[in-house]
Residue, then its C-alpha position, 0 to 999 in steps of 0.5 A: m500500500a502506497e501513501i500519496t500526499k495531497l498536492l497544494t494549489p497556488a492559493e494554498v502555497g500563496t497563503l503559506l508564503q503570504i503572497h498572491s496566488k498569481t505571484v505563485q503561478r508566475m514563479a512556477a512558470r519562471r521555474e523559481i519555485p518547485s512545481l508541476r503542471v497537471g493539465r493547465y493547472w499548477r500544483f506543488a508538493p508540500a515537502e518540496i515547498l518546505r524544502w525550498i523555503s528552508a534552502k532560501s532561508l539558509a542562503g539568505i535569498d528572498s527568505p520568507t519568515t519561516a515562523g509558523l510555517a508548519c503545516e499539516v499535509p493531508t495524505v490518502a492511502l492508495s491500494l496498488s494491488h491488481s488481480a492477475r488474469 
């Protein structure tokens, strides 16, 4: 059984970073923030966003305040079994 983490929307990332969701989308399009495209929508892996924030903070570049950025990441269990025919 594999565990899948819920991907974040630009609005959720914007709330986390305290910036507008359109800014998050522009950053994703310019590859300034870890992201992936699902059709025409941008999505973000919570672990990658937190890692990106930490890297930016350690480098001292565009560092957002990391106080209070702990977030609960919803997960869903997925059964990957299949029947042999």
